[in-house]
C-alpha positions as CSV (number, residue, x, y, z in Angstrom):
1,M,-9.6,45.4,-5.0
2,S,-11.9,44.2,-2.2
3,Y,-12.9,40.6,-1.4
4,R,-15.1,38.7,1.0
5,A,-13.8,36.5,3.7
6,Y,-14.7,34.7,6.9
7,V,-12.4,36.0,9.6
8,V,-11.8,35.0,13.2
9,D,-10.1,37.5,15.6
10,R,-9.1,37.8,19.2
11,T,-8.5,41.2,20.8
12,D,-8.7,42.8,24.2
13,K,-12.4,43.0,23.6
14,G,-12.7,39.2,23.2
15,F,-13.1,36.7,20.4
16,S,-15.1,37.3,17.2
17,A,-15.9,35.3,14.0
18,G,-17.9,36.3,10.9
19,L,-18.0,37.4,7.4
20,T,-16.3,40.7,6.4
21,V,-15.0,42.6,3.4
22,L,-11.2,43.0,3.1
23,D,-9.0,45.1,0.9
24,E,-6.3,43.2,-1.2
25,S,-3.7,45.0,1.0
26,A,-4.8,42.6,3.8
27,L,-3.3,39.7,1.9
28,P,0.0,38.4,3.3
29,L,3.3,38.4,1.4
30,G,3.7,35.6,-1.1
31,D,4.6,34.7,-4.7
32,V,1.2,33.6,-6.0
33,T,-2.2,35.4,-5.8
34,I,-5.1,33.0,-6.3
35,R,-8.7,33.6,-7.1
36,V,-10.2,31.0,-4.8
37,E,-13.0,29.0,-6.4
38,W,-13.6,26.2,-3.9
39,S,-12.6,25.3,-0.3
40,S,-13.9,22.6,2.1
41,V,-14.9,22.4,5.8
42,N,-12.7,20.3,8.0
43,Y,-12.7,19.7,11.8
44,K,-9.7,21.9,12.2
45,D,-11.6,24.7,10.6
46,G,-14.3,24.2,13.2
47,L,-11.8,24.5,16.0
48,A,-10.4,27.7,14.4
49,S,-13.9,29.2,14.6
50,T,-14.0,28.8,18.4
51,P,-12.3,30.8,21.1
52,D,-10.8,27.7,22.7
53,G,-9.9,25.7,19.6
54,K,-6.2,26.2,20.2
55,V,-5.2,25.8,16.5
56,V,-5.0,29.4,15.3
57,R,-1.5,30.7,15.9
58,S,-2.0,34.4,15.0
59,Y,-5.0,36.8,14.7
60,P,-6.8,38.0,12.7
61,M,-7.0,34.8,10.6
62,V,-9.0,33.4,7.7
63,P,-9.7,29.7,8.4
64,G,-9.9,27.1,5.6
65,I,-7.1,24.6,5.6
66,D,-7.4,23.9,1.8
67,L,-8.4,25.7,-1.3
68,A,-8.5,25.3,-5.1
69,G,-8.6,28.1,-7.6
70,T,-7.0,30.0,-10.5
71,V,-3.7,31.9,-10.4
72,E,-4.4,35.7,-10.9
73,R,-0.8,36.9,-10.5
74,S,2.5,35.3,-9.9
75,T,6.2,36.2,-9.4
76,D,7.1,32.5,-9.5
77,A,7.9,31.3,-13.0
78,R,6.3,28.0,-12.3
79,Y,2.8,29.5,-12.2
80,E,1.1,31.6,-14.9
81,P,-2.2,33.5,-14.7
82,G,-5.1,31.2,-15.4
83,M,-3.4,28.0,-14.1
84,A,-5.6,25.8,-12.0
85,V,-4.0,25.1,-8.6
86,V,-4.5,23.5,-5.2
87,V,-3.1,24.7,-1.8
88,M,-3.2,22.8,1.4
89,G,-1.1,22.2,4.5
90,N,1.7,24.5,5.5
91,D,-0.4,25.9,8.3
92,I,-2.8,27.8,6.0
93,G,-6.0,28.6,7.9
94,T,-4.2,28.6,11.2
95,A,-1.0,30.6,10.8
96,H,-1.5,31.9,7.2
97,P,-4.8,33.1,5.8
98,G,-6.7,30.2,4.2
99,G,-9.4,29.2,1.9
100,F,-12.6,30.9,3.3
101,A,-11.9,34.0,1.2
102,E,-12.3,35.0,-2.4
103,L,-8.6,35.8,-2.7
104,A,-5.5,34.1,-1.3
105,R,-1.7,34.7,-1.5
106,V,0.9,32.1,-0.7
107,P,4.5,31.2,-1.3
108,G,5.1,29.4,-4.6
109,D,6.4,26.2,-2.9
110,W,3.0,25.7,-1.3
111,V,1.2,25.6,-4.7
112,I,0.3,22.3,-6.3
113,P,-0.8,22.3,-10.0
114,L,-4.3,20.8,-10.2
115,P,-3.6,17.3,-11.6
116,Q,-5.3,16.1,-14.8
117,G,-8.3,13.9,-13.8
118,L,-9.6,16.3,-11.1
119,T,-11.7,19.4,-11.3
120,A,-11.3,22.1,-8.6
121,R,-14.6,21.0,-7.1
122,E,-13.5,17.4,-6.9
123,A,-10.2,18.5,-5.5
124,M,-12.0,20.1,-2.6
125,A,-14.3,17.0,-2.2
126,L,-10.9,15.4,-1.4
127,G,-9.0,18.3,0.3
128,T,-7.0,17.7,3.4
129,A,-9.3,14.9,4.5
130,G,-8.8,13.0,1.3
131,F,-5.1,13.7,1.3
132,T,-4.9,12.3,4.8
133,A,-6.8,9.2,3.8
134,A,-4.6,8.7,0.7
135,L,-1.4,9.2,2.7
136,S,-2.7,6.7,5.3
137,I,-3.3,4.1,2.7
138,E,0.1,4.7,1.0
139,R,1.9,4.3,4.4
140,L,0.0,1.1,5.2
141,E,0.9,-0.4,1.8
142,Q,4.6,0.7,2.3
143,F,4.4,-1.4,5.5
144,G,3.2,-4.4,3.5
145,L,-0.6,-4.2,3.5
146,R,-2.2,-6.1,0.6
147,P,-5.9,-7.0,-0.1
148,E,-5.4,-10.8,0.4
149,Q,-4.2,-10.3,4.0
150,G,-7.6,-9.7,5.3
151,P,-10.0,-6.9,6.3
152,V,-9.0,-3.4,6.9
153,I,-10.9,-1.3,9.5
154,V,-11.7,2.4,9.1
155,T,-12.8,4.3,12.2
156,G,-14.8,7.5,12.2
157,A,-16.1,6.2,8.9
158,T,-18.7,8.8,8.2
159,G,-16.3,11.7,8.6
160,G,-14.1,13.2,5.9
161,V,-11.0,11.1,6.3
162,G,-13.0,7.9,7.2
163,S,-15.5,8.1,4.4
164,T,-12.9,8.8,1.8
165,A,-10.6,6.0,3.1
166,V,-13.5,3.5,2.9
167,S,-14.1,4.4,-0.8
168,M,-10.4,4.4,-1.7
169,L,-9.7,1.0,0.0
170,A,-12.7,-0.6,-1.6
171,G,-11.6,0.7,-5.0
172,R,-8.2,-1.0,-4.5
173,G,-9.8,-4.3,-3.7
174,Y,-9.7,-4.4,0.0
175,T,-12.4,-5.9,2.3
176,V,-13.4,-2.9,4.4
177,A,-15.0,-2.8,7.8
178,A,-16.3,0.6,8.9
179,S,-17.0,1.8,12.4
180,T,-19.3,4.7,13.2
181,G,-21.2,6.2,16.0
182,K,-24.2,6.8,13.7
183,A,-26.3,3.7,13.5
184,S,-28.4,5.1,10.7
185,E,-25.5,5.4,8.3
186,G,-24.9,1.7,7.5
187,D,-26.5,1.9,4.1
188,Y,-24.3,5.0,3.2
189,L,-21.1,3.2,4.3
190,R,-22.0,0.1,2.3
191,E,-22.6,2.3,-0.8
192,L,-19.0,3.6,-0.2
193,G,-17.7,0.0,-0.2
194,A,-17.8,-1.2,3.4
195,S,-18.8,-4.9,3.8
196,E,-19.1,-4.8,7.6
197,I,-20.3,-2.1,10.0
198,L,-19.2,-1.8,13.6
199,S,-20.6,0.4,16.3
200,R,-18.5,3.1,18.0
201,E,-19.2,1.3,21.3
202,E,-17.6,-1.9,20.0
203,V,-14.4,-0.3,18.9
204,S,-13.9,1.9,21.9
205,A,-14.8,-0.5,24.7
206,A,-12.3,-0.8,27.5
207,S,-10.5,-4.1,28.1
208,E,-8.3,-5.5,30.8
209,K,-6.5,-7.6,28.2
210,S,-3.3,-6.4,26.4
211,L,-4.1,-8.7,23.4
212,D,-7.5,-9.7,22.0
213,R,-8.4,-11.9,19.1
214,E,-6.5,-10.9,15.9
215,R,-9.0,-9.3,13.4
216,W,-7.5,-6.6,11.3
217,A,-4.8,-6.6,8.6
218,G,-4.7,-2.8,8.7
219,A,-6.4,0.2,10.1
220,V,-7.1,3.8,9.1
221,D,-7.8,5.6,12.3
222,P,-8.7,9.4,12.4
223,V,-10.3,8.9,15.9
224,G,-7.6,8.1,18.5
225,G,-8.1,7.6,22.2
226,A,-9.9,4.4,23.3
227,T,-10.5,3.5,19.6
228,T,-6.8,3.3,19.0
229,A,-6.3,1.2,22.1
230,Y,-8.9,-1.3,20.7
231,L,-7.1,-1.4,17.4
232,V,-3.7,-2.0,18.9
233,R,-4.9,-5.1,20.8
234,T,-6.9,-6.5,17.8
235,M,-4.5,-6.2,14.9
236,K,-3.1,-9.2,13.2
237,Y,0.6,-10.1,13.5
238,G,2.7,-7.5,11.7
239,A,-0.3,-5.3,10.9
240,S,-0.2,-1.5,10.9
241,I,-2.4,1.3,12.1
242,A,-2.4,4.7,10.3
243,L,-3.3,7.2,13.0
244,S,-4.2,10.7,12.0
245,G,-6.7,12.2,14.5
246,N,-7.7,12.6,18.1
247,T,-11.4,13.3,18.1
248,G,-11.8,10.3,20.4
249,G,-9.2,11.7,22.9
250,V,-5.4,12.1,23.2
251,A,-4.7,9.5,25.8
252,L,-3.7,6.0,24.7
253,A,-4.2,3.1,27.2
254,T,-2.1,0.2,26.0
255,T,0.9,-1.9,26.9
256,V,4.1,-2.8,25.0
257,F,2.9,-6.4,24.4
258,P,1.0,-5.8,21.0
259,F,4.2,-4.2,19.7
260,I,6.7,-6.8,20.8
261,L,4.5,-9.9,20.7
262,R,2.6,-9.2,17.5
263,S,4.9,-6.7,15.8
264,V,2.1,-4.2,15.5
265,N,3.1,-0.9,13.8
266,L,1.6,2.5,14.9
267,L,2.1,4.9,12.0
268,G,1.6,8.6,12.6
269,I,0.0,10.4,9.7
270,E,0.6,14.2,9.4
271,A,-0.5,16.1,6.4
272,V,0.3,19.7,7.2
273,H,4.1,19.4,6.8
274,A,4.3,16.4,4.5
275,G,6.5,18.3,2.1
276,R,6.2,19.3,-1.5
277,A,7.4,16.0,-3.0
278,T,4.8,14.0,-1.0
279,N,2.1,16.6,-1.8
280,L,2.8,16.3,-5.5
281,R,2.8,12.5,-5.4
282,I,-0.3,12.1,-3.3
283,W,-2.3,14.6,-5.4
284,Q,-1.3,12.7,-8.6
285,R,-2.4,9.4,-7.0
286,M,-5.8,11.0,-5.9
287,A,-6.4,11.9,-9.5
288,N,-5.6,8.3,-10.6
289,D,-5.3,5.0,-8.7
290,L,-6.6,6.5,-5.4
291,K,-9.5,8.6,-6.9
292,P,-12.6,7.4,-5.0
293,H,-15.4,6.0,-7.0
294,G,-18.3,8.4,-7.1
295,L,-16.2,11.2,-5.7
296,I,-18.8,13.9,-6.4
297,D,-21.3,11.8,-4.5
298,S,-19.2,12.2,-1.4
299,I,-20.2,15.8,-1.2
300,A,-23.0,15.9,1.3
301,V,-23.3,19.7,1.5
302,E,-22.3,22.4,-1.0
303,T,-22.5,25.9,0.4
304,D,-21.3,29.4,-0.3
305,L,-19.3,31.7,2.0
306,D,-22.5,32.8,3.7
307,G,-23.1,29.2,4.8
308,V,-19.7,28.7,6.3
309,P,-20.7,29.6,9.9
310,A,-23.5,27.0,10.0
311,A,-21.2,24.3,8.4
312,L,-18.5,25.0,11.0
313,E,-21.1,24.6,13.8
314,Q,-22.3,21.3,12.3
315,I,-18.9,19.7,12.0
316,L,-18.1,20.6,15.7
317,R,-21.3,18.9,16.7
318,G,-20.3,15.8,14.9
319,A,-23.4,16.1,12.7
320,M,-21.6,16.1,9.4
321,R,-21.2,13.0,7.1
322,G,-19.1,13.0,4.0
323,R,-17.7,16.2,2.7
324,T,-18.8,19.8,2.8
325,V,-17.4,22.0,0.0
326,V,-17.5,25.8,-0.1
327,R,-18.1,27.6,-3.4
328,L,-16.3,30.9,-3.4
329,S,-16.8,32.1,-7.0
């Protein structure tokens, strides 16, 4: 059986990326073979499509860090043909062939039954970005965040993690401030539930102060860099920052004072190796109390496999808002 896939490769002749037809024998070892129906486009997928992205660990590789589809064959008794499933994390798309293909094969422990309350298309409107947003909110609430404590800021708010976090937080009754570098997207963010819009310049401005005015009861930060430094010095006493990205840079200019004088918590959020128990719990929550209002409306672009190269180029330029889903079958 043959199937189509978007493949990146690096050989002695250089780097290549594009659509191709593969034989089923190209699939890796694994317990569960899945007919992929939907995937989504994430920033890491964009990096995987470039020669200097530094995320692909072996070549050739099928990018696509999440997928949803139907089990075709399984040697794992937990999964039967016809079962709807989701796969994300565990280095798929970077070290194990991922979602930009019509077929996938993975170990059984990586497979999550699609929860009731989500379609496969909705699951990919969430995907790794939605999972990261939900995990960020869960961790913030584990550290005591409650709606009555004050506003929560979401940085990079028009991106996948940010836009989903705005909607999830608003749905849970939080007052949400959204920061973005796209001045034209204020109406879009207010539709998601933001009550205040801040510019990228405001939340990434340098300061000689270790502590500024206390503003935020919590923060979901997929940006990093100077933005995280701003958050650290403007959090309320005992507040937490859920940090999941570095599109704004990897260096963090701060001092120890916000941590020891205001008891600020900096929480690292990592979705790839969160573990099966966490994956099952968060996916169930995304189908229930953390399911964003108007989830389907968060899909800004729906494309097929032929449209993947253009979508990857767009996300690398920072020109994408909301979610882009890929229809495989």
